TORMITI-535293 format. One line per field, with one value per residue (C-alpha): residue in three letters; residue number from 1; y negated, z negated, x negated. Coordinates in Angstrom, 1 decimal. Example, Ala and Ser with C-alpha at 12.3 -4.5 7.8 and 13.67 -1.06 7.14 Angstrom:
<rs>
type = (ala|ser) .
seq = (1|2) .
c2 = (4.5|1.1) .
c3 = (-7.8|-7.1) .
c1 = (-12.3|-13.7) .
</rs>
This chain:
<rs>
type = (met|lys|arg|phe|gly|phe|phe|ile|ala|asn|gln|trp|val|glu|pro|ser|gly|arg|glu|tyr|phe|thr|ser|tyr|asn|pro|ala|thr|gly|glu|pro|ile|ala|glu|phe|pro|ala|ala|ala|gln|pro|asp|val|glu|ala|ala|cys|ala|ala|ala|arg|ser|ala|phe|his|cys|thr|trp|ala|glu|met|asp|pro|glu|gly|arg|ala|gly|leu|met|leu|ser|ala|ala|ala|ile|met|arg|lys|arg|glu|arg|glu|leu|ala|glu|val|glu|ala|met|asp|thr|gly|lys|pro|ile|ala|glu|thr|ala|gly|phe|asp|ile|pro|phe|ser|ile|leu|ala|phe|glu|tyr|phe|ala|asn|ile|ala|arg|glu|val|gln|gly|his|val|ile|pro|val|lys|arg|glu|gly|gly|lys|glu|ile|phe|asp|phe|val|thr|tyr|glu|pro|tyr|gly|val|val|ala|val|ile|ser|pro|phe|asn|phe|pro|leu|his|leu|leu|thr|arg|ser|leu|cys|pro|ala|ile|ala|ala|gly|asn|thr|ala|val|cys|lys|ala|ser|glu|lys|thr|pro|val|thr|thr|ala|leu|leu|gly|glu|ile|leu|leu|glu|ala|gly|phe|pro|pro|gly|val|val|asn|ile|leu|ser|gly|tyr|gly|lys|val|thr|gly|glu|ala|leu|ala|ser|his|lys|glu|val|asp|val|ile|ser|phe|thr|gly|ser|glu|met|val|gly|arg|arg|leu|met|glu|leu|ser|ala|arg|ser|pro|val|ile|lys|lys|thr|leu|leu|glu|leu|gly|gly|lys|gly|pro|ala|ile|val|glu|pro|asp|cys|asn|met|glu|glu|thr|val|asn|ser|leu|ile|leu|gly|leu|cys|tyr|asn|gln|gly|glu|val|cys|cys|ala|thr|thr|arg|leu|tyr|leu|his|glu|asp|ile|tyr|ala|pro|phe|leu|thr|arg|leu|ile|glu|ala|met|asp|gly|leu|arg|met|gly|asp|ile|leu|asp|pro|gln|thr|gln|met|gly|ser|leu|ile|ser|gln|glu|gln|leu|asp|arg|val|asp|gly|tyr|val|lys|ala|ala|val|asn|asp|gly|ala|arg|val|leu|cys|gly|gly|glu|arg|tyr|thr|val|pro|pro|cys|asp|lys|gly|asn|trp|tyr|arg|pro|thr|leu|leu|glu|asp|val|lys|ser|ser|ser|ala|cys|tyr|arg|glu|glu|val|phe|gly|pro|val|met|val|val|glu|lys|tyr|arg|arg|leu|gln|asp|ala|ile|asp|lys|ala|asn|asp|thr|asn|phe|gly|leu|gly|ala|asn|leu|phe|thr|glu|asn|tyr|arg|thr|ala|tyr|arg|thr|gly|arg|gln|leu|asn|val|gly|ser|val|trp|val|asn|met|pro|asn|gly|ser|gln|met|ala|cys|pro|phe|gly|gly|asn|arg|asn|ser|gly|leu|gly|arg|glu|tyr|gly|val|ile|gly|leu|gln|glu|tyr|leu|lys|val|lys|asn|asn|met|trp|asn|met|thr|ser|gly|ser|tyr|ser|tyr|tyr) .
seq = (1|2|3|4|5|6|7|8|9|10|11|12|13|14|15|16|17|18|19|20|21|22|23|24|25|26|27|28|29|30|31|32|33|34|35|36|37|38|39|40|41|42|43|44|45|46|47|48|49|50|51|52|53|54|55|56|57|58|59|60|61|62|63|64|65|66|67|68|69|70|71|72|73|74|75|76|77|78|79|80|81|82|83|84|85|86|87|88|89|90|91|92|93|94|95|96|97|98|99|100|101|102|103|104|105|106|107|108|109|110|111|112|113|114|115|116|117|118|119|120|121|122|123|124|125|126|127|128|129|130|131|132|133|134|135|136|137|138|139|140|141|142|143|144|145|146|147|148|149|150|151|152|153|154|155|156|157|158|159|160|161|162|163|164|165|166|167|168|169|170|171|172|173|174|175|176|177|178|179|180|181|182|183|184|185|186|187|188|189|190|191|192|193|194|195|196|197|198|199|200|201|202|203|204|205|206|207|208|209|210|211|212|213|214|215|216|217|218|219|220|221|222|223|224|225|226|227|228|229|230|231|232|233|234|235|236|237|238|239|240|241|242|243|244|245|246|247|248|249|250|251|252|253|254|255|256|257|258|259|260|261|262|263|264|265|266|267|268|269|270|271|272|273|274|275|276|277|278|279|280|281|282|283|284|285|286|287|288|289|290|291|292|293|294|295|296|297|298|299|300|301|302|303|304|305|306|307|308|309|310|311|312|313|314|315|316|317|318|319|320|321|322|323|324|325|326|327|328|329|330|331|332|333|334|335|336|337|338|339|340|341|342|343|344|345|346|347|348|349|350|351|352|353|354|355|356|357|358|359|360|361|362|363|364|365|366|367|368|369|370|371|372|373|374|375|376|377|378|379|380|381|382|383|384|385|386|387|388|389|390|391|392|393|394|395|396|397|398|399|400|401|402|403|404|405|406|407|408|409|410|411|412|413|414|415|416|417|418|419|420|421|422|423|424|425|426|427|428|429|430|431|432|433|434|435|436|437|438|439|440|441|442|443|444|445|446|447|448|449|450|451|452|453|454|455|456|457|458|459|460|461|462|463|464|465|466|467|468|469|470|471|472|473|474|475|476|477|478|479|480|481|482|483|484|485|486|487|488|489|490|491|492|493|494) .
c2 = (-157.9|-161.5|-162.8|-165.7|-168.2|-170.3|-173.4|-176.2|-179.9|-179.0|-177.0|-173.2|-172.2|-169.0|-167.5|-168.4|-164.8|-163.6|-161.0|-160.0|-157.5|-156.0|-156.3|-153.1|-152.3|-150.2|-148.6|-147.2|-147.6|-149.7|-152.7|-156.2|-158.8|-159.6|-162.2|-163.8|-163.0|-166.2|-166.5|-169.4|-171.8|-171.4|-172.2|-175.2|-176.5|-176.0|-177.7|-180.6|-181.1|-181.0|-183.5|-185.9|-185.8|-186.4|-189.5|-190.9|-190.0|-187.9|-189.2|-192.8|-191.9|-193.0|-190.1|-190.8|-190.1|-186.8|-185.8|-186.5|-184.3|-181.4|-181.6|-181.5|-178.3|-176.8|-177.6|-175.8|-172.8|-172.6|-172.4|-169.6|-168.0|-164.7|-164.3|-165.0|-162.5|-159.7|-160.4|-160.5|-157.2|-155.6|-157.0|-156.0|-152.8|-154.2|-154.1|-156.9|-157.3|-158.7|-160.8|-162.3|-162.6|-163.9|-164.3|-166.6|-168.6|-169.3|-170.3|-172.9|-174.0|-174.7|-177.3|-178.9|-178.8|-180.2|-182.8|-184.2|-184.2|-185.6|-188.9|-188.8|-188.8|-191.6|-193.0|-194.3|-197.0|-196.2|-198.9|-199.4|-201.7|-204.9|-204.8|-207.9|-210.1|-208.6|-207.5|-204.0|-202.8|-199.0|-197.0|-193.5|-192.6|-189.2|-188.6|-185.8|-183.8|-183.6|-180.3|-177.2|-173.7|-171.5|-167.8|-165.7|-162.0|-159.3|-158.7|-161.9|-163.5|-166.6|-167.1|-167.0|-169.2|-171.9|-172.0|-173.2|-175.0|-177.1|-178.7|-179.2|-181.2|-182.9|-184.3|-185.7|-183.0|-181.4|-177.6|-174.7|-171.5|-167.9|-165.1|-161.6|-159.7|-157.1|-159.6|-162.6|-163.0|-165.5|-167.6|-168.0|-168.8|-171.6|-173.3|-173.5|-174.9|-177.6|-178.6|-179.0|-180.9|-183.5|-183.0|-185.1|-183.1|-181.4|-181.7|-177.9|-175.6|-171.8|-169.2|-165.4|-163.0|-160.8|-161.8|-160.9|-163.3|-165.9|-166.1|-166.2|-168.9|-171.0|-170.5|-171.6|-174.5|-178.0|-179.6|-177.5|-179.1|-176.6|-172.9|-171.5|-167.7|-165.0|-161.5|-159.0|-159.7|-158.5|-161.0|-163.7|-163.2|-163.2|-166.5|-168.1|-166.9|-168.4|-171.6|-171.9|-171.3|-173.7|-177.3|-178.6|-176.7|-176.3|-176.3|-172.7|-171.7|-168.0|-165.8|-162.3|-158.9|-157.8|-154.7|-155.8|-154.4|-154.0|-153.5|-152.0|-152.3|-149.9|-152.7|-153.4|-153.3|-150.0|-150.4|-153.9|-152.9|-150.0|-152.2|-154.8|-152.2|-150.7|-154.2|-155.0|-151.8|-151.1|-154.5|-154.9|-151.2|-152.2|-154.3|-157.2|-158.7|-159.0|-155.6|-153.8|-150.9|-150.1|-149.2|-149.1|-147.5|-147.3|-143.7|-144.1|-144.4|-142.6|-139.5|-141.0|-144.1|-142.0|-139.8|-142.9|-144.5|-141.3|-141.1|-144.7|-144.3|-141.1|-142.8|-145.7|-145.8|-145.6|-145.8|-148.2|-151.5|-153.5|-151.8|-154.2|-151.2|-150.1|-150.8|-149.8|-150.0|-148.7|-149.5|-151.7|-149.1|-145.5|-146.7|-148.2|-145.0|-142.9|-145.3|-145.1|-141.3|-141.1|-142.9|-140.5|-137.3|-138.4|-139.1|-135.7|-134.0|-135.7|-134.4|-136.7|-135.4|-136.6|-137.3|-138.3|-139.2|-138.7|-137.9|-139.2|-139.7|-138.2|-137.9|-139.4|-142.2|-142.5|-139.7|-142.2|-144.8|-145.2|-144.3|-143.3|-142.3|-144.4|-142.6|-142.3|-140.8|-139.6|-138.7|-140.9|-141.5|-145.2|-144.8|-143.6|-145.7|-145.4|-146.9|-149.7|-150.7|-152.4|-149.6|-152.0|-149.4|-148.0|-146.2|-146.8|-145.1|-144.7|-144.5|-144.1|-146.5|-146.8|-150.2|-153.3|-154.6|-151.4|-152.1|-155.7|-154.6|-152.0|-154.6|-156.9|-154.2|-155.1|-157.4|-158.8|-161.4|-162.3|-161.4|-159.3|-158.2|-157.8|-156.3|-157.0|-158.6|-160.2|-163.7|-164.0|-160.8|-162.2|-165.5|-164.0|-161.3|-163.8|-165.9|-162.9|-161.7|-163.0|-163.6|-166.5|-165.6|-163.8|-162.5|-161.6|-159.3|-159.8|-158.5|-160.3|-163.1|-166.8|-170.0|-172.9|-175.4|-173.1|-172.7|-169.3|-167.9|-165.7|-165.5|-163.6|-161.7|-162.5|-165.9|-169.6|-172.4|-172.4|-172.4|-173.8|-176.8|-180.2|-178.4|-176.7|-180.0|-181.5|-178.7|-180.3|-183.9|-185.1|-187.6|-190.9|-193.3|-197.0|-199.5|-203.2|-206.1|-208.7|-211.6|-213.7|-213.4|-210.6|-207.8|-207.9|-205.2|-207.6) .
c3 = (-219.0|-217.9|-215.4|-213.2|-211.3|-208.2|-208.8|-207.0|-207.7|-210.9|-212.2|-212.7|-210.7|-210.6|-207.2|-205.4|-204.9|-208.3|-206.7|-208.3|-207.6|-209.6|-209.0|-209.8|-210.5|-207.5|-209.5|-212.2|-211.0|-214.0|-213.7|-214.2|-213.9|-212.2|-209.4|-207.6|-203.9|-202.0|-199.6|-197.2|-199.8|-201.9|-198.8|-198.1|-201.7|-201.6|-198.1|-199.2|-202.3|-200.3|-197.7|-200.4|-202.2|-198.9|-198.1|-201.6|-203.4|-201.9|-198.5|-199.7|-202.8|-202.7|-201.9|-205.2|-207.0|-205.1|-205.8|-209.5|-209.8|-207.9|-210.1|-213.2|-211.8|-211.3|-214.9|-216.2|-213.9|-215.5|-218.9|-217.7|-215.5|-217.4|-217.6|-213.9|-213.0|-215.1|-213.6|-210.1|-210.6|-211.9|-209.2|-206.3|-207.7|-207.0|-209.6|-212.0|-211.0|-207.7|-209.0|-211.7|-209.4|-206.3|-206.0|-209.0|-208.8|-205.1|-205.8|-208.3|-205.9|-203.2|-205.5|-206.3|-202.8|-200.9|-203.6|-203.0|-199.2|-199.1|-200.0|-196.8|-194.3|-191.9|-188.6|-185.8|-183.1|-179.3|-177.2|-174.1|-171.1|-170.7|-168.4|-166.5|-168.8|-171.9|-174.8|-176.1|-179.6|-179.8|-183.0|-184.1|-187.5|-189.1|-190.9|-192.7|-190.8|-193.5|-194.9|-194.7|-195.2|-196.6|-196.3|-198.0|-197.9|-200.6|-200.3|-201.8|-203.1|-204.9|-202.9|-199.5|-200.8|-202.1|-199.1|-197.1|-199.8|-201.0|-197.7|-196.9|-200.0|-200.1|-196.6|-197.9|-196.9|-199.3|-199.4|-199.8|-200.7|-200.3|-201.7|-200.5|-202.3|-203.2|-205.1|-206.3|-209.9|-209.7|-207.2|-209.7|-212.4|-210.2|-210.7|-214.4|-213.7|-211.3|-213.8|-216.6|-214.3|-213.7|-210.0|-208.9|-208.4|-204.9|-203.9|-204.2|-204.3|-204.8|-203.6|-203.9|-201.6|-198.6|-195.3|-193.2|-195.1|-196.9|-194.5|-191.4|-192.9|-193.5|-190.0|-188.6|-190.8|-189.3|-192.2|-191.9|-189.7|-190.1|-190.7|-192.3|-192.3|-193.1|-192.3|-189.6|-185.8|-185.6|-188.1|-186.6|-183.3|-184.9|-186.6|-183.3|-181.8|-184.6|-184.4|-180.7|-181.3|-184.3|-184.0|-184.5|-183.0|-185.7|-185.6|-186.4|-188.1|-188.0|-189.5|-188.4|-188.0|-187.1|-186.1|-187.2|-185.4|-186.8|-184.6|-186.3|-184.5|-185.2|-186.8|-189.5|-193.2|-193.8|-197.5|-197.2|-194.1|-195.9|-198.9|-196.6|-194.7|-197.9|-199.0|-195.6|-195.5|-199.1|-200.7|-201.7|-200.7|-197.0|-197.2|-195.5|-192.1|-191.3|-192.7|-191.0|-189.5|-186.3|-186.6|-183.6|-184.7|-182.6|-181.7|-183.0|-186.6|-186.3|-188.4|-191.4|-191.5|-191.7|-194.5|-196.6|-195.7|-196.6|-199.9|-200.8|-199.8|-201.9|-204.8|-205.2|-208.6|-208.6|-211.8|-214.3|-212.5|-215.7|-216.2|-214.9|-213.7|-211.3|-207.7|-205.7|-206.5|-205.3|-202.0|-202.4|-202.0|-201.2|-197.8|-197.1|-198.4|-196.0|-193.2|-193.8|-194.1|-191.0|-188.9|-190.2|-189.6|-186.1|-185.2|-186.6|-184.6|-181.6|-182.1|-184.7|-187.5|-191.1|-192.4|-195.8|-197.5|-195.5|-198.4|-201.4|-204.6|-207.6|-210.4|-213.5|-214.2|-210.4|-210.2|-210.7|-208.1|-204.4|-204.2|-201.0|-200.7|-198.4|-195.1|-192.2|-188.9|-186.0|-182.4|-182.5|-179.0|-178.0|-176.9|-180.3|-182.7|-185.4|-183.1|-181.7|-184.4|-187.8|-190.4|-193.4|-195.5|-196.2|-192.9|-190.6|-187.2|-186.1|-182.6|-181.3|-178.7|-176.8|-175.1|-177.1|-174.2|-174.4|-178.1|-177.4|-174.7|-177.1|-179.9|-177.5|-176.3|-178.5|-178.6|-181.8|-182.4|-186.1|-187.1|-186.3|-188.1|-186.6|-188.4|-186.9|-188.0|-184.6|-184.6|-180.8|-180.6|-183.3|-181.4|-178.0|-179.4|-181.5|-178.4|-176.6|-179.4|-178.9|-182.5|-184.8|-187.2|-186.8|-189.9|-189.4|-192.0|-194.5|-195.2|-193.9|-196.2|-196.4|-197.9|-198.7|-196.6|-193.5|-190.9|-190.7|-188.2|-185.2|-181.4|-179.3|-181.4|-184.6|-184.8|-184.1|-185.9|-188.7|-192.5|-194.9|-194.7|-193.0|-189.9|-192.2|-193.6|-190.2|-189.2|-191.6|-190.1|-187.0|-184.7|-183.9|-181.3|-181.8|-178.9|-179.6|-177.2|-178.9|-176.5|-176.0|-173.0|-171.7|-169.3|-165.7|-163.1|-160.4) .
c1 = (-89.6|-89.8|-87.2|-88.2|-86.1|-86.8|-89.0|-87.1|-87.6|-89.4|-86.5|-86.2|-83.1|-81.0|-80.3|-77.1|-76.3|-77.4|-79.6|-82.9|-85.6|-88.5|-92.2|-94.2|-97.9|-98.8|-101.7|-99.4|-95.8|-94.9|-92.6|-94.0|-91.3|-88.0|-87.6|-84.6|-84.0|-83.4|-80.5|-79.7|-78.3|-81.5|-83.6|-81.4|-82.0|-85.7|-86.1|-83.9|-86.0|-89.2|-87.9|-86.7|-90.1|-91.9|-90.0|-89.7|-92.9|-95.7|-96.5|-96.9|-98.9|-102.5|-104.9|-106.5|-103.3|-102.7|-106.2|-105.8|-102.8|-104.4|-107.5|-105.2|-103.6|-107.1|-108.0|-104.9|-105.6|-109.1|-107.6|-105.3|-107.9|-108.2|-104.4|-104.0|-106.8|-105.1|-101.6|-103.0|-104.7|-101.6|-99.4|-101.7|-103.3|-106.8|-109.6|-109.9|-113.5|-112.2|-109.4|-111.6|-114.6|-112.9|-109.2|-108.5|-111.8|-111.2|-107.6|-108.8|-111.5|-108.9|-107.3|-110.6|-112.1|-109.1|-108.4|-111.8|-111.9|-108.3|-109.9|-112.0|-109.1|-110.0|-108.8|-111.0|-111.0|-111.1|-112.7|-110.5|-111.0|-109.0|-106.1|-105.0|-107.0|-105.3|-107.4|-106.3|-107.0|-106.5|-106.8|-105.9|-104.3|-103.8|-100.5|-98.8|-96.2|-93.6|-92.5|-94.7|-93.4|-96.2|-95.5|-98.2|-99.0|-99.4|-103.2|-104.5|-101.3|-102.5|-105.7|-104.1|-101.2|-103.5|-105.8|-102.7|-100.8|-103.8|-104.7|-101.1|-100.3|-103.7|-102.8|-99.6|-97.1|-94.7|-94.2|-91.8|-93.7|-92.6|-94.8|-94.5|-91.8|-94.4|-96.6|-94.7|-96.0|-98.9|-97.1|-94.3|-96.8|-98.2|-94.8|-95.5|-99.0|-97.8|-95.1|-97.6|-100.0|-97.3|-96.5|-93.5|-90.2|-89.9|-93.6|-94.0|-91.1|-91.4|-89.0|-89.1|-87.3|-87.4|-89.1|-86.0|-83.9|-86.0|-88.9|-86.7|-84.5|-87.6|-88.9|-85.5|-84.8|-84.6|-86.3|-89.5|-92.2|-95.0|-95.1|-98.3|-98.3|-100.8|-99.7|-99.1|-99.1|-95.5|-94.2|-96.3|-94.7|-91.2|-92.0|-93.0|-89.8|-87.7|-89.6|-88.9|-85.2|-84.9|-83.5|-87.0|-90.0|-92.6|-96.3|-97.3|-100.5|-101.0|-103.7|-102.8|-104.4|-107.8|-109.8|-113.3|-116.3|-119.7|-122.8|-125.8|-129.1|-132.1|-134.1|-131.6|-132.3|-130.5|-129.8|-128.5|-126.4|-124.8|-123.9|-122.4|-120.3|-119.0|-117.8|-116.5|-114.4|-113.5|-113.0|-109.4|-108.9|-109.3|-106.1|-108.0|-107.3|-111.0|-111.9|-114.8|-113.1|-115.1|-118.7|-121.0|-124.2|-127.4|-128.4|-131.9|-130.7|-127.3|-127.9|-129.9|-127.6|-124.4|-125.9|-126.5|-123.2|-121.2|-123.1|-122.2|-118.5|-118.2|-119.8|-117.3|-115.7|-111.9|-109.9|-108.3|-107.9|-108.4|-111.8|-114.5|-116.5|-113.8|-114.8|-111.7|-108.0|-104.6|-102.9|-99.9|-97.2|-96.3|-95.2|-98.6|-100.3|-98.2|-99.0|-102.8|-102.7|-100.6|-103.2|-105.9|-103.9|-102.9|-106.6|-107.6|-104.9|-106.3|-109.8|-111.4|-113.6|-113.4|-116.9|-115.6|-112.3|-109.2|-106.9|-105.1|-107.0|-105.2|-107.9|-106.3|-105.5|-105.1|-102.4|-99.5|-100.4|-101.1|-104.8|-106.6|-110.2|-112.5|-112.6|-115.0|-114.0|-116.1|-115.2|-112.1|-110.7|-110.7|-107.1|-105.9|-103.8|-106.5|-109.0|-106.9|-104.4|-104.8|-104.7|-104.9|-106.6|-110.1|-110.5|-113.5|-114.3|-117.9|-119.3|-122.8|-124.3|-127.6|-127.5|-126.6|-124.4|-122.3|-121.7|-120.7|-118.3|-116.7|-116.5|-114.6|-112.3|-109.4|-106.4|-107.6|-110.4|-110.7|-114.2|-117.3|-120.4|-123.9|-127.0|-130.4|-133.7|-134.1|-132.7|-132.7|-130.6|-128.3|-127.8|-127.2|-124.8|-122.9|-122.2|-120.7|-118.4|-114.8|-113.9|-113.3|-116.2|-119.5|-121.3|-125.0|-126.6|-123.8|-120.3|-117.3|-116.1|-115.2|-116.3|-114.0|-115.9|-116.1|-113.3|-111.7|-109.2|-108.8|-108.6|-106.1|-103.6|-105.4|-103.7|-103.6|-105.4|-108.0|-107.9|-110.5|-112.8|-112.3|-110.9|-108.3|-107.2|-106.8|-104.4|-101.9|-102.3|-100.6|-102.4|-100.9|-102.3|-101.7|-102.2|-101.9|-102.0|-104.2|-103.6|-100.5|-98.3|-96.2|-97.1|-95.9|-95.4|-96.5) .
</rs>
């Protein structure tokens, strides 16, 4: 079994405390590799390397040079694409059809996309009036912050790491990355890729370890200027607290939880809508922040629509995650399996009805992992935890509505605001409804998803800031205003 070190200043480094942990395949329980657990001295070393590289190398490098290195990394990733897809599937428990079809290609695209738009970072001039006969020239520049700590989650390890890392380094920042301790493998392999691509030492540093130690040390460190985190609301709040207490308050970019609603109007295309809802709920086993977990279904089509939806949910193929035909994989851990099942059982005890699923899946070869059947619940009380909290598993609650405004009000009745789906053939209805939904993204007649050029992020407890696209790049650039007196003579107060 392979043992990794930390990737600091282009060197593989052993942990200061000599502590290691093992990453396991959640679909089979088999060990994959060993990783070092970072303590405070390791965080110090990584942050020092990132700060040195920022001042000495990276920030002053021409954008063309940074872009060239990022494109070289993308080319190496393409050569190792199959390997990365297989490793990502084994580390997360998701089907290889997903890692090969989305996770790894999107990770490669992040390097390519942000390498190219980094060349387009430009300032602008602000015309200002003359004061006391003086001519003023005012212009705005955009500059990197310094050191960015990227803390990525277990559900899309390499993809969600690169969507933050790539705009950060394209903008001229350096980085210290920490993967989830549950899924650290592809993040460590990225160190090998960046080394081969010729990145200068310290530009990207990679740590593994536990959130309570490594993550909190990064959020508190005086050399970290920006925290980029994707994960739970609870951890997001903790990182904001640590940032506020640290010697240097950090800019904090957070993509947190969600409780995605879907409104289905009677004029929808039923087959397309069912397929979209299946993808929105069951993709990545429901371990998706913007998963479609609340279904508001018009009373006119309620019964026939549910019949078709249940049939589709029961028909999903679960099995060997390295089989391209497998459609749904294992939850990340026994703890997460128990958590998901606990939400369902509590809702049932409170009067909900299970329309399909609602139990562990143990048909071989799924008897050794953390498999859970896609679940649809009816008559769930709006006050219940299953209705209001992020389950992070393939569990959907369904509710009937008559008036569209009632469905919109129910969709907005949440502390989250990441994304929402709407299914209707009436474009006027789509436009008016979309304006009323308090979310960061609205998907009409399609499953939830993302595109590299389109901003993504949430409102309320779903987070701060946006990832992807030009807007995502700008999140990693600070604004500086420059005001010059263009005429001779000094200013006077009188």
